[in-house]
BAMARNU-69911 format. One line per 10 residues: number of its first residue (from 1); their letters; for each residue z, x, y of N, C-alpha, C. Coordinates in steps of 0.05 Angstrom, whole numbers, always signed. Atoms other than C-alpha are relative to their C-alpha. Layout:
N
NUM) a) Z,X,Y,Z,X,Y,Z,X,Y ~ ... .
END
This chain:
400
1) mdmqtirhnc) +6,+25,-16,+38,+138,-540,-30,-17,-8 ~ +35,+15,+5,-21,+83,-559,-10,-8,+14 ~ +27,+11,-15,-77,+55,-537,+13,-25,+22 ~ -8,+21,-7,-41,-6,-518,+19,+5,+27 ~ -14,+2,-5,+13,+21,-489,-12,+21,+36 ~ +15,-6,-21,-36,+71,-444,-18,-22,+21 ~ +3,+27,-15,-71,+6,-422,+20,-12,+16 ~ -24,+19,-17,-7,-28,-397,+5,+20,+23 ~ -8,-16,-30,+19,+35,-351,-31,+2,+18 ~ +18,-2,-23,-56,+46,-323,-2,-26,+16 .
11) rllyyltqip) -1,+26,-21,-54,-31,-300,+14,-1,+15 ~ -21,-2,-12,+14,-25,-281,-6,+18,+27 ~ +12,-19,-18,-15,+37,-237,-14,-8,+18 ~ +24,+12,-20,-76,+2,-206,+13,-24,+18 ~ -6,+21,-19,-43,-57,-185,+23,+3,+20 ~ -19,-10,-16,+17,-22,-153,-17,+15,+26 ~ +18,-18,-15,-40,+26,-120,-22,-2,+12 ~ +33,+14,+0,-110,-2,-120,-14,+30,-6 ~ +11,-22,+12,-129,+75,-141,-15,-7,-26 ~ +14,+5,+22,-183,+60,-193,+14,+22,-26 .
21) vfclsqdgsi) -6,-16,+27,-156,+88,-272,-31,-6,-19 ~ +26,+3,+26,-215,+115,-320,+20,+1,-25 ~ -11,-11,+25,-191,+121,-394,-22,+9,-12 ~ +20,-9,+11,-235,+165,-431,+11,+13,-24 ~ -6,-22,+21,-240,+185,-502,-3,+27,+2 ~ +12,-27,+4,-249,+250,-533,-28,+13,+4 ~ +32,-13,-6,-326,+250,-534,-7,-8,+35 ~ +8,-2,-25,-324,+236,-456,-3,-36,-2 ~ +11,+30,-6,-338,+156,-469,+26,-14,+14 ~ -27,+14,-7,-298,+104,-423,+6,-22,-17 .
31) cftyprlvgm) -16,+8,+9,-247,+71,-459,+1,-35,+18 ~ +2,+26,-19,-228,+15,-398,-2,+18,+26 ~ -10,-10,-26,-225,+23,-328,+14,-28,+17 ~ -17,+23,-15,-182,-20,-275,-15,+18,+38 ~ +5,+25,+7,-211,-49,-237,-28,-10,-11 ~ +27,+5,+16,-268,-79,-273,-25,-9,+22 ~ +16,+8,-15,-320,-78,-225,-25,+6,-13 ~ +25,-8,+1,-399,-75,-227,-2,+34,+13 ~ +1,-28,-17,-411,+3,-222,+18,+21,-2 ~ -29,-21,-3,-343,+32,-235,-10,+20,-18 .
41) dlfplprmpk) +3,-13,+27,-375,+59,-302,-27,+29,+12 ~ +17,-19,-11,-427,+102,-250,+11,+22,+6 ~ -12,-22,-23,-378,+145,-213,+4,+22,-22 ~ -5,-33,+6,-376,+217,-224,+30,+6,-15 ~ -27,-4,+7,-320,+240,-270,-3,+31,-6 ~ +4,-31,-1,-310,+315,-265,+12,-1,-33 ~ -9,-10,+27,-304,+354,-335,+32,+10,+4 ~ -25,-10,+3,-231,+372,-354,-6,+17,-11 ~ +1,-23,+13,-216,+443,-360,+16,+5,-35 ~ -11,+0,+24,-200,+469,-430,+28,+6,+4 .
51) klprkgtapl) -27,-9,+2,-132,+504,-407,+4,-16,+17 ~ -8,+12,-17,-89,+457,-374,+24,+10,+15 ~ -19,-10,-1,-30,+471,-330,+26,-19,+0 ~ -15,+8,+1,+37,+453,-349,+29,+8,+9 ~ -29,+2,-4,+116,+440,-340,+14,-4,-26 ~ -17,+12,+23,+156,+446,-398,-18,-13,-19 ~ +28,+5,+16,+119,+402,-454,-24,-23,+8 ~ +23,+23,-11,+84,+355,-403,-20,+15,+18 ~ +19,-11,-7,+16,+369,-381,+2,-6,+35 ~ -1,+4,-33,+3,+370,-305,-30,-14,+5 .
61) pvlfmeysay) +23,+0,-15,-47,+342,-262,-24,+24,+0 ~ +20,-11,-16,-111,+366,-247,-19,-9,+21 ~ +13,+8,-21,-146,+360,-181,-22,+1,+10 ~ +30,-4,-7,-214,+352,-162,-8,-8,+28 ~ +3,+15,-20,-236,+347,-88,-26,+6,+7 ~ +28,-4,-3,-303,+337,-59,+6,+3,+32 ~ -11,+3,-25,-282,+355,+14,-11,-11,+29 ~ +20,+21,-19,-337,+315,+55,+18,-24,-4 ~ +1,+27,+7,-315,+253,+21,+30,-13,-13 ~ -18,+13,+21,-260,+239,-32,+20,+29,-18 .
71) ysaglsfpaa) -13,-18,+17,-213,+271,-76,+16,-20,-25 ~ -1,+9,+25,-192,+255,-154,+28,+11,-11 ~ -14,-20,+6,-144,+276,-206,-14,+2,-32 ~ -3,+6,+30,-147,+286,-288,+19,+2,-8 ~ -21,-4,+18,-96,+281,-341,-3,-4,-28 ~ +8,+2,+29,-97,+298,-414,+16,-4,-10 ~ -24,-6,+15,-52,+284,-468,-6,-16,-31 ~ +0,+15,+24,-50,+268,-546,+12,-21,+3 ~ -20,+32,+7,-35,+201,-560,-2,-13,-27 ~ -1,+12,+24,-24,+160,-629,-31,-9,-17 .
81) dgcfslhfgp) +22,+8,+5,-95,+134,-629,-24,+26,+3 ~ +14,-19,-11,-125,+204,-615,+6,+12,+21 ~ -8,-16,-18,-134,+250,-560,-20,-11,+28 ~ +12,+13,-20,-148,+214,-489,+5,+17,+28 ~ +1,-9,-23,-162,+235,-422,+6,-28,+26 ~ -2,+25,-17,-140,+187,-356,-19,+25,+23 ~ +13,-13,-23,-180,+200,-292,+5,-16,+31 ~ -9,+21,-18,-144,+170,-228,-16,+10,+32 ~ +18,+0,-25,-192,+154,-166,-23,-5,-6 ~ +2,-25,-31,-233,+173,-123,+17,-18,+23 .
91) clfsrlsdre) -14,+15,-34,-190,+163,-59,-20,+10,+19 ~ +21,-11,-25,-229,+172,+2,+19,+11,+21 ~ -3,-9,-20,-217,+209,+62,+2,-19,+27 ~ +0,+27,-17,-234,+158,+106,-27,-17,-6 ~ +19,+25,+11,-282,+94,+104,-29,+18,+6 ~ +37,-16,+0,-356,+115,+94,-21,-21,+6 ~ +29,+18,-1,-419,+83,+118,-10,+1,-30 ~ +22,-2,+33,-475,+71,+61,-15,+15,+0 ~ +16,-23,+6,-513,+119,+76,+26,+26,-7 ~ -21,-10,+8,-449,+166,+65,+7,+0,-29 .
101) fkqafpelsv) -3,+5,+29,-433,+132,+3,-12,+13,-18 ~ +15,-15,+17,-492,+145,-27,-4,+28,-1 ~ +6,-34,-4,-496,+219,-3,+30,+4,-20 ~ -25,-8,+18,-423,+224,-40,-8,-5,-28 ~ -1,+18,+24,-437,+179,-95,-32,+3,-6 ~ +30,+13,+1,-516,+177,-111,-4,-3,-30 ~ +3,+19,+25,-504,+153,-180,-3,-19,+2 ~ -5,+33,-3,-486,+88,-148,-25,-9,+23 ~ +22,+10,-25,-556,+88,-101,-20,-18,-16 ~ +12,+24,+15,-583,+42,-158,+7,-20,+0 .
111) lspgsrytlm) -14,+27,+0,-531,-13,-151,-16,-18,+33 ~ +8,+10,-30,-546,-64,-95,+9,-3,+12 ~ -15,-2,-9,-522,-66,-37,+36,-18,+7 ~ -27,+22,+2,-466,-123,-43,+14,+12,-22 ~ -11,-8,+14,-443,-86,-103,+5,+21,+13 ~ -13,-27,-16,-443,-18,-65,+26,-9,+19 ~ -14,-4,-20,-404,-47,-16,+24,-20,-15 ~ -29,+10,+15,-351,-90,-60,+15,+34,-8 ~ -10,-16,+21,-342,-22,-100,+15,+27,+24 ~ -11,-20,-24,-334,+22,-25,+31,-23,+12 .
121) salpvmeqey) -31,+20,-5,-278,-39,-7,+20,+4,-20 ~ -31,+0,+13,-238,-30,-67,+10,+28,-10 ~ -4,-28,-9,-238,+48,-52,+27,+3,+6 ~ -12,-13,-23,-171,+69,-22,-1,+21,+16 ~ -12,-21,-11,-155,+109,+35,+16,+12,+4 ~ -31,-3,-1,-99,+155,+24,+6,+29,+12 ~ -11,-29,-7,-65,+216,+53,-3,+9,-27 ~ +2,-15,+30,-70,+269,-2,+36,+1,-10 ~ -28,-1,+8,+16,+270,+0,+3,-26,-9 ~ -5,+23,+16,+13,+203,-20,-14,-3,-33 .
131) fynylslacc) +20,-6,+33,-39,+216,-76,+15,+21,-19 ~ -20,-26,+18,+11,+275,-102,+22,-17,-9 ~ -17,+18,+9,+62,+222,-102,-4,-19,-26 ~ +17,+12,+29,+28,+178,-142,-3,+12,-22 ~ +9,-14,+34,+4,+230,-199,+29,+9,-4 ~ -29,-4,+13,+78,+247,-197,+16,-19,-11 ~ -12,+25,+21,+102,+174,-216,-12,-6,-25 ~ +12,+5,+37,+47,+171,-270,+3,+21,-18 ~ -14,-29,+19,+70,+241,-298,+28,-19,-8 ~ -31,+7,+7,+141,+207,-299,-9,-23,-25 .
141) lffreqinte) +12,+27,+15,+108,+137,-331,-13,+5,-26 ~ +9,-5,+15,+70,+172,-380,+19,+14,-22 ~ -16,-21,+19,+113,+228,-404,+38,+4,-1 ~ -31,-3,-8,+186,+212,-378,+8,+21,+0 ~ -4,-20,-16,+188,+273,-346,+2,+4,+24 ~ -3,-2,-28,+208,+292,-278,-19,+16,+8 ~ +20,-24,-17,+146,+329,-238,+6,-13,+25 ~ -4,+4,-33,+156,+340,-170,-26,+8,+20 ~ +28,-14,-15,+92,+343,-118,+1,+24,+1 ~ +3,-32,-10,+107,+413,-106,-15,+12,-27 .
151) dimeandlit) +10,+1,+24,+97,+426,-187,-24,-4,+2 ~ +27,+6,+3,+31,+393,-181,-13,+22,+18 ~ +3,-16,-21,+8,+429,-116,-4,+29,-11 ~ -12,-25,+12,+36,+496,-146,-27,+10,-25 ~ +14,-1,+22,-8,+483,-207,-23,+2,+8 ~ +25,+11,-11,-70,+472,-168,-5,+17,+26 ~ -3,-9,-23,-55,+525,-118,-3,-6,+31 ~ +6,+14,-22,-45,+481,-62,+21,+3,+14 ~ -25,-4,-16,+15,+511,-35,-9,+19,+29 ~ +15,-8,-16,+3,+530,+35,+30,+13,+18 .
161) papipaavqk) -24,-10,-13,+57,+572,+86,+6,-15,+14 ~ -10,+23,-19,+104,+527,+131,-13,+17,+26 ~ +10,-10,-27,+81,+538,+210,+17,+22,+3 ~ -12,-21,-11,+104,+605,+241,+20,-2,+14 ~ -20,+2,-22,+173,+601,+270,-2,+7,+33 ~ -4,-4,-27,+162,+641,+322,-23,-15,+24 ~ +14,+11,-18,+103,+609,+344,+7,-31,+14 ~ -18,+22,-7,+142,+538,+346,+19,+16,+24 ~ -15,+0,-18,+193,+576,+393,-9,+8,+24 ~ +17,-8,-24,+136,+606,+440,+1,-30,+12 .
171) tlfhrressa) +11,+28,-18,+116,+531,+457,+23,-14,+3 ~ -25,+13,-11,+186,+506,+462,+13,+12,+29 ~ -8,-17,-23,+200,+564,+507,-10,-11,+21 ~ +19,+4,-23,+139,+553,+556,+4,-34,+5 ~ -4,+32,-17,+150,+470,+561,+20,+9,+10 ~ -22,+3,-15,+222,+489,+576,-2,+18,+31 ~ +9,-17,-16,+199,+542,+626,-10,-12,+19 ~ +15,+13,-12,+147,+497,+661,+5,-29,+7 ~ -6,+31,-6,+186,+436,+654,-10,-27,-10 ~ +27,+17,+17,+135,+399,+614,+12,-10,-25 .
181) fhtpysyekn) -8,+7,+24,+170,+362,+570,-17,-20,-11 ~ +10,+16,+19,+140,+319,+512,+12,-29,+11 ~ -2,+37,-5,+129,+243,+524,+19,-5,-16 ~ -21,+2,+15,+197,+220,+496,-14,-24,-27 ~ +8,+20,+24,+187,+179,+426,+6,-32,+11 ~ -7,+28,-6,+221,+121,+451,-16,-17,+7 ~ +20,+13,-17,+168,+105,+497,-26,-1,-19 ~ +21,+14,+20,+116,+106,+443,+5,-25,-19 ~ -23,+18,+21,+164,+69,+398,-12,-39,+15 ~ +4,+27,-15,+156,+14,+456,-26,-13,-6 .
191) lldavragdl) +26,+4,+3,+85,+7,+459,-15,-4,-27 ~ -1,+10,+27,+80,+7,+380,+14,-30,-8 ~ -19,+31,+6,+131,-58,+375,-23,-13,+22 ~ +17,+21,-18,+85,-88,+433,-25,-12,-13 ~ +32,+6,+16,+19,-84,+391,+8,-16,-25 ~ -2,+17,+24,+56,-105,+328,+8,-25,+8 ~ -11,+18,-2,+88,-158,+362,-19,-16,+19 ~ +25,+11,-18,+17,-180,+399,+6,-14,+28 ~ -5,+11,-23,+45,-181,+464,-16,+24,+17 ~ +20,-20,-13,-9,-159,+509,+15,+7,+25 .
201) irakecmnel) -18,-7,-29,+33,-161,+574,+17,+25,+3 ~ -17,-27,+3,+81,-113,+547,-9,+21,-11 ~ +15,-24,+13,+29,-68,+512,-6,+12,+21 ~ +11,-11,-26,-3,-60,+582,+19,+20,+11 ~ -23,-10,-15,+67,-43,+616,+8,+23,-13 ~ -8,-24,+18,+81,+5,+561,-22,+28,+4 ~ +26,-22,-5,+8,+44,+575,+11,+9,+24 ~ -9,-15,-25,+29,+53,+645,+27,+21,+0 ~ -25,-8,-3,+101,+74,+629,-9,+28,-15 ~ +5,-20,+17,+69,+125,+576,-10,+23,+22 .
211) sltgkpgils) +12,-11,-16,+28,+151,+638,+20,+18,+15 ~ -13,-11,-31,+94,+168,+684,+24,+8,-16 ~ -28,-9,+16,+143,+199,+622,-18,+28,-11 ~ +8,-25,+22,+125,+271,+597,-25,+6,+0 ~ +31,-14,+0,+61,+303,+577,-4,-4,-34 ~ +1,-10,+28,+30,+304,+508,-6,+24,-7 ~ +0,-32,+8,+27,+369,+468,-27,+9,+6 ~ +29,-14,-3,-34,+415,+479,-10,-2,-27 ~ +14,+6,+30,-78,+395,+418,-37,+16,+2 ~ +19,-16,-4,-141,+443,+447,+2,+11,+22 .
221) anplrhaqnl) +7,-11,-31,-154,+486,+505,-26,-9,+5 ~ +20,+25,-19,-214,+438,+517,+6,-19,+8 ~ -12,+26,-16,-191,+387,+566,-11,-24,-22 ~ +20,+25,+8,-248,+343,+533,+11,-4,-29 ~ -10,+2,+21,-229,+355,+463,+27,-2,-2 ~ -24,+4,-4,-158,+361,+479,+8,-36,-3 ~ -9,+37,-1,-164,+280,+501,-9,-9,-18 ~ +9,+13,+19,-209,+262,+446,+23,+6,-31 ~ -28,-3,+21,-155,+290,+394,+20,-25,+7 ~ -31,+23,-2,-96,+248,+428,-22,-30,+2 .
231) fiahitqitr) +14,+23,+6,-148,+193,+427,-3,-14,-30 ~ +5,+12,+38,-160,+189,+348,+36,+0,-6 ~ -26,+13,+20,-84,+195,+338,+17,-24,+11 ~ -12,+22,-6,-63,+139,+387,-14,-24,-6 ~ +10,+17,+9,-114,+97,+357,+11,-4,-26 ~ -17,+9,+26,-81,+110,+282,+23,-8,+5 ~ -26,+18,+2,-20,+92,+305,-3,-25,+11 ~ +11,+28,-10,-47,+27,+342,-9,-18,-21 ~ +13,+20,+35,-81,+6,+270,+25,+2,-9 ~ -26,+6,+22,-21,+17,+228,+16,-25,+20 .
241) aaieggaeed) -13,+30,-5,+17,-31,+277,-12,-24,+9 ~ +13,+28,+3,-35,-81,+290,+0,-8,-32 ~ -5,+8,+29,-34,-87,+209,+28,-6,-8 ~ -32,+22,+13,+42,-97,+203,+1,-14,+15 ~ -1,+16,-19,+31,-142,+262,-15,-26,-18 ~ +12,+20,+11,-8,-183,+215,-28,+2,-3 ~ +29,-4,-2,-76,-160,+228,-16,+12,-22 ~ +7,-7,+28,-130,-158,+173,-8,+25,+0 ~ +1,-34,-1,-133,-85,+145,-30,+4,+0 ~ +30,-4,-10,-207,-90,+133,-9,+0,+31 .
251) mayamsdsfi) +4,+4,-27,-215,-113,+204,+0,+22,+23 ~ -16,-20,-18,-167,-66,+237,-16,+32,-11 ~ +9,-24,+8,-198,+0,+203,-20,+1,+12 ~ +35,-6,-18,-274,-27,+222,+4,+3,+31 ~ -4,-4,-29,-241,-29,+291,+7,+27,+11 ~ -7,-26,-2,-209,+37,+285,-29,+23,+3 ~ +30,-15,+3,-277,+70,+257,-20,+2,+25 ~ +24,+6,-12,-317,+43,+308,+10,+16,+27 ~ -13,-10,-33,-269,+62,+376,-7,+26,-5 ~ -9,-37,+1,-262,+136,+346,-43,+7,+4 .
261) qasekctsit) +37,-6,-1,-346,+136,+334,-3,-2,+31 ~ +11,-3,-31,-347,+117,+406,+12,+16,+23 ~ -17,-31,-17,-299,+171,+430,-20,+26,+0 ~ +16,-21,+6,-344,+221,+401,-23,+9,+18 ~ +30,+9,-13,-397,+194,+447,+7,+7,+33 ~ -5,+2,-21,-356,+199,+510,-3,+32,+16 ~ +13,-32,-11,-377,+258,+562,+24,+3,+22 ~ -26,-5,-14,-310,+250,+605,+24,-8,-6 ~ -24,-1,+3,-239,+249,+602,+11,-34,+13 ~ -6,+23,-4,-237,+185,+649,-10,-28,-26 .
271) rlltlrdqat) +9,+19,+28,-280,+144,+598,+15,-2,-22 ~ -23,-1,+17,-237,+166,+548,+27,-22,+8 ~ -28,+15,-3,-174,+138,+579,-14,-26,+0 ~ +9,+36,-5,-216,+69,+592,-4,-7,-26 ~ +3,+8,+26,-235,+69,+516,+25,-9,-16 ~ -32,+4,+7,-158,+75,+501,+10,-26,+9 ~ -10,+20,-7,-140,+22,+542,-14,-21,-18 ~ +19,+27,+11,-198,-31,+511,+18,+8,-30 ~ -11,+4,+25,-175,-11,+444,+32,-7,-8 ~ -43,+18,+4,-90,-25,+454,-10,-30,+6 .
281) ceftaaaaka) +2,+27,-1,-114,-87,+481,-17,-20,-21 ~ +27,+15,+22,-171,-110,+424,+28,-2,-25 ~ -15,-2,+23,-116,-84,+366,+32,-22,+9 ~ -26,+26,-9,-55,-130,+407,-13,-20,-8 ~ +8,+17,-6,-100,-178,+414,-6,-13,-28 ~ +2,+10,+35,-115,-181,+334,+33,-4,-9 ~ -38,+4,+9,-36,-177,+320,+4,-31,+2 ~ -7,+25,-19,-30,-236,+372,-15,-19,-24 ~ +13,+26,+16,-90,-280,+329,+6,+1,-25 ~ -14,-1,+28,-55,-265,+268,+24,-16,-3 .
291) kgitthspai) -25,+8,+9,+7,-288,+279,-5,-29,+11 ~ +12,+38,-4,-32,-361,+313,-2,-3,-26 ~ +3,+13,+29,-57,-364,+240,+24,-15,-19 ~ -19,+10,+17,+10,-368,+209,+29,-18,+7 ~ -12,+33,-7,+36,-426,+251,-8,-22,-10 ~ +12,+19,+15,-16,-470,+218,+14,-8,-27 ~ -6,+7,+33,-5,-517,+160,-6,+14,-23 ~ +8,-13,+28,+1,-488,+92,-23,-6,-6 ~ +16,+5,+11,-53,-523,+70,-35,+14,+16 ~ +18,-22,-15,-96,-493,+129,-1,+31,-2 .
301) rravnfinnh) -2,-28,+2,-72,-425,+120,-11,+4,-30 ~ +11,-1,+27,-95,-432,+45,-30,+1,+7 ~ +28,+5,-13,-166,-453,+78,-5,+27,+10 ~ +5,-28,-16,-163,-391,+120,-3,+20,-19 ~ -8,-25,+16,-142,-345,+72,-27,+3,-26 ~ +23,+7,+4,-199,-374,+24,-32,+10,+10 ~ +31,-9,-18,-256,-367,+72,+4,+28,+1 ~ -9,-34,-2,-221,-295,+86,-12,+20,-23 ~ +2,-16,+19,-227,-274,+16,-23,-1,-15 ~ +22,+10,+10,-295,-306,-3,-17,-7,+21 .
311) qqekiclsdi) +17,-13,-21,-341,-282,+57,-31,+0,-7 ~ +29,-16,+14,-396,-254,+3,-7,-20,-13 ~ +5,+14,+20,-397,-314,-34,-9,-30,+13 ~ +6,+28,-4,-435,-381,-25,+20,-21,-4 ~ -20,+11,+3,-385,-429,-11,-13,-25,+14 ~ -5,+20,-24,-383,-499,+21,+13,-16,-2 ~ -24,+11,-19,-338,-547,+55,+17,-13,-25 ~ -25,+5,+21,-309,-574,-18,+18,+20,-9 ~ -9,-28,+14,-299,-509,-44,+23,+8,+18 ~ -23,-11,-12,-257,-495,+14,+21,-26,+3 .
321) ahaaglskdr) -17,+16,+9,-222,-564,+9,+12,+6,-21 ~ -13,+0,+31,-206,-554,-57,+19,+22,+1 ~ -21,-22,+0,-170,-490,-45,+15,-7,+21 ~ -15,+1,-11,-131,-519,+12,+17,-22,-10 ~ -14,+27,+11,-109,-580,-33,-9,-23,+6 ~ -8,+23,-23,-137,-635,+6,-37,-16,+0 ~ +36,+17,-4,-198,-685,+3,-20,+5,+23 ~ +18,-8,-25,-261,-670,+40,+13,-14,+27 ~ -7,+14,-28,-248,-718,+96,+23,+4,+10 ~ -23,-4,-15,-177,-707,+108,+0,+26,-4 .
331) fshlfrqema) +3,-20,-12,-190,-632,+106,-17,+6,+22 ~ +14,-5,-33,-245,-632,+161,+20,-7,+21 ~ -5,+10,-23,-198,-674,+203,+22,+17,+7 ~ -12,-18,+3,-147,-629,+188,-4,+28,+21 ~ +19,-32,-8,-180,-561,+205,-16,-10,+30 ~ +12,+5,-27,-213,-593,+268,+22,-3,+13 ~ -18,+8,-22,-149,-619,+295,+19,+29,+0 ~ -9,-31,-2,-114,-546,+282,-11,+21,+7 ~ +16,-28,-15,-165,-499,+294,-24,+0,+13 ~ +23,+10,-17,-211,-535,+346,-21,+6,-11 .
341) ispmeylnrk) +32,+5,+14,-279,-525,+302,+8,-11,-30 ~ -5,+13,+27,-297,-545,+239,-3,+22,-18 ~ +0,-25,+20,-290,-503,+170,-24,+11,-2 ~ +25,-21,+5,-363,-482,+163,-7,+9,+26 ~ +5,-8,-24,-366,-465,+239,+26,+33,-5 ~ -21,-28,+12,-300,-414,+223,-7,+12,-20 ~ +12,-22,+28,-336,-387,+156,-19,+16,+23 ~ +16,-13,-13,-391,-368,+205,+6,+17,+17 ~ -12,-18,-19,-358,-338,+255,+19,+25,-15 ~ -6,-21,+13,-316,-298,+206,-22,+17,-15 .
351) rvetsksllt) +21,-14,+11,-380,-275,+172,-15,+16,+23 ~ +12,-23,-32,-408,-247,+242,+18,+16,+9 ~ -27,-12,-10,-344,-216,+260,+2,+22,-22 ~ -2,-17,+11,-348,-179,+194,-27,+17,+0 ~ +26,-13,+2,-421,-165,+194,-3,+18,+25 ~ -1,-23,-22,-410,-124,+255,+6,+29,-10 ~ -10,-23,+8,-371,-74,+225,-29,+11,-29 ~ +21,-8,+11,-434,-75,+169,-14,+14,+10 ~ +22,-8,-19,-482,-63,+221,+15,+33,+5 ~ -6,-38,-14,-443,+3,+258,+15,+16,-12 .
361) vfqysisevs) -11,-24,+14,-394,+28,+212,-13,+9,-24 ~ +16,-7,+26,-433,+22,+142,-28,-1,-2 ~ +26,-7,-4,-499,+25,+170,-17,-13,-18 ~ +21,+10,+21,-533,-27,+126,-24,-14,+17 ~ +18,+12,-16,-593,-61,+154,+2,-27,-3 ~ -7,+35,-5,-601,-135,+175,-12,-8,-24 ~ +10,+15,+32,-637,-155,+108,+33,-2,-19 ~ -18,+6,+23,-573,-127,+71,+20,-12,+7 ~ -28,+18,+0,-516,-154,+107,-7,-31,+1 ~ +2,+26,+14,-553,-223,+100,+7,-9,-23 .
371) milafssqsh) -5,+5,+30,-552,-222,+28,+34,+6,-5 ~ -27,-3,-1,-482,-188,+30,+16,-27,+3 ~ -11,+21,-19,-455,-244,+70,-5,-32,-8 ~ +11,+19,+14,-491,-292,+28,-12,-23,+22 ~ +12,+16,-17,-532,-324,+86,-27,-10,-20 ~ +30,+9,+16,-589,-369,+65,-28,+22,+3 ~ +19,-21,-13,-639,-316,+97,+6,+18,+29 ~ -7,-19,-24,-645,-262,+143,-8,-11,+28 ~ +6,+18,-22,-676,-318,+195,+26,-13,+6 ~ -25,+13,-7,-611,-353,+192,+20,+8,+6 .
381) yisvfkkytg) -15,-17,-17,-566,-300,+198,-3,+11,+29 ~ +5,-6,-20,-597,-278,+256,+8,-18,+20 ~ -12,+31,-14,-588,-348,+285,+20,-4,+7 ~ -25,+0,-8,-525,-352,+275,+13,+26,+11 ~ -10,-17,-13,-504,-282,+296,-2,-5,+33 ~ +6,-7,-31,-540,-288,+366,+9,-33,+9 ~ -16,+29,-12,-507,-366,+373,+26,+10,+8 ~ -37,-11,-3,-434,-327,+370,-3,+23,+14 ~ +1,-22,-25,-452,-267,+410,-15,+4,+19 ~ +17,+1,-24,-506,-282,+451,-25,+25,+5 .
391) mtprqyrdsf) +30,-13,+14,-555,-230,+418,-1,+10,-25 ~ +5,-3,+24,-584,-210,+362,+11,+30,-16 ~ -9,-30,+7,-561,-160,+309,-9,+24,+3 ~ +7,-22,-6,-611,-111,+325,+18,+15,+28 ~ -4,+1,-31,-590,-113,+397,+36,+5,-7 ~ -27,-4,+0,-513,-112,+382,+4,+30,-19 ~ -4,-24,+22,-521,-49,+329,-8,+24,+21 ~ +7,-17,-16,-560,-7,+385,+14,-3,+34 ~ -17,-2,-31,-506,-28,+448,+15,+26,-14 ~ -18,-24,+6,-468,+29,+398,-8,+22,+1 .
END
């Protein structure tokens, strides 16, 4: 396989999954990367072992895992232009704060906060099962040979025994003896459908119904830990439902991280239940808000998408009007008519909302946030933040 084909396949894999791909020459130098971002060449790439696992004539991927933060994989094969290796990843276990990101990737500490944030945002958060499926697809693409995920896991000593059937039967027996039946799936599905639809009234009704139908499984012998585990499972479900309903992914994941972190500080089950209800309402509202955007004219939807995707850049009214395909005067009038605020006000509000997660989840300093979101100065950022929230950025972060 020649380099042109390798590059073409790697580009397809990246655009399909957003998993970074590095192509390395025999001496270890980088031939190309996807995506092409400042700092990509600084990611640590594990050294490939001399002896590689194989199935038939095809080499199998070698998995590398940093259990505190991320995992990746390497694949070596001969090519017409020489011997090459591909490195897939990193894929994150979960979103990292800026401090955690620098700990996981110390080589990237030399980058500016804005460049680090861009790289953090570009890395996918992915369950390992999906990553194994991705590697199976990559093997098929490069070697035209069917490689199962079980082959990859077995070659990397990752096969684990199935749950003990006796333990499963024992749990079922105790449930039936005590009549403590699990909450029916249909009730959980009704709740997720309400969140997805942005129907706040129905979501509240479903929460009440859930408390009256069966009981969730026992996730810990410690009652508070049990409630926290249930809370995390609930947040995971409603986050996905809100995204499917149209909520912005970055915002939904930031909300998820913030609520889970808040749950860790709860010292009572009552407080956890209150936080659960609050989260359900906010995720449902996020889906409802997204559905409201889709009712606007195509020009305004183009403008909203442009603003959402360019919050980190210095953009002016004429830039947004150009993206909407309208003159500046016509665009300003139409935007106010449909959104009830000016375009620049909307931009500032979006930047303030984004800055909340940068302050609390990613733990950037106030000066770094103002620079990342292209405010003219730190004092300007503080002034805008206080205008829309009633508190300074420091006060907001201290409240978490």
